[in-house]
N, C-alpha and C positions, 0 to 999 in steps of 0.2 A: 504485485509480484513480490516475492519474499526472497531477500538476499541476506544471508547470515554473515557475510564477510565484512560488512562495513557498518560502523556505528555512527559515523559522521558527527560526533560530539553529542549524541543523544544521551539523555539521563538514564537510559535503560541498558542493561546487559543483554544485547540481542545476539550475541555470538554463540550462545549455547543451544544445543539441540532441544533442551527442555522448553526454551522460549518459543521456538517455532514448532508447533505441533498440530497442524491442521488435520492430520490423518492418524493421530495417536490411537492405537488400538484401545477399544473400550470406551472412548470418549466421543460424545456426539460432535458432529461438525457444527461450526458456529457460522452464522450468517455475517457477512460484512455489514457493519453499521455505518460506514462512511466516516470514521473518526479521523482519517487522514494520516495516521501514523506511518504506514508503509511508504506512502508517497513523499511525506515530509522527511522521513528518516533516511530514505535511500531511493531516489528516483529509479524507475525501472529501465530496462534496456530499450524499450520502445521510446521512452522519453529521451534517452541518450541519442538514439538514432535520429529522432525528429528535431530535437532542440540542442543537441550537444550536451556536454557535462555541465549541469547547473546545480547549485546547492538545493534548489527547490524546483520541482517540476512546474513549468509554466501552464501545463494542462490541468493542474489541480484547481478546482473551483469550489467555493463555498456557496451552498444554495440557501443558507439561512437555517438549515436543519441538519445538513450533512455535507461532506465533501464528495464530489463526483469527478470523474475523469472526462475532460473535454474531448480527448482522443476517442473515447467510446461513444460519447453523446453525438459528436460530429466527426465521424470517421473521415480520414483523408485517403484519397485514392493512392494505392500502392503501399500503404502502411499496414504491416501485418500485426494484428492485435492479439494473436494467439498467445504470446508470452505473458499477457496480462492476467490470464487465468480468470477472466470475468465469469462470475456466477459460481465460483468454486469455494466461496466462503473466506473466512478470516484465517490468515496464516500465522497469526501471533496471538493465540488464545490467552496468554498471560500478560498481554499489553494493557497497562493501566488506563490508557485512553479510552478503551472500550466502555468504561463506566462513566465517562464524561465526554460525550461528543459535543464539541464546541469549536468555534473558529479559533485557530491558533496562529500567532504571529507569522 
């Protein structure tokens, strides 16, 4: 999920429309690489509903190659995953983490 309203101390200016551009006209959609930036920078509303407001989403898991969402891997009954936009690609094409997918603190 992409939320442009909060930067949570991130090193990146994620408040501009240019930063978030998944459907920018003329540019190809980008696949999610599992870099973890979105979930580490600003946990989604589904995370807030399930876990409350936490600085890091408890459902974010490192596989050794990429980050994945445990809420998607192991869905919980009654939890609506629609707001996660699963399968719709990267919402932060200018995110520098895309070039270096690794485990982050």
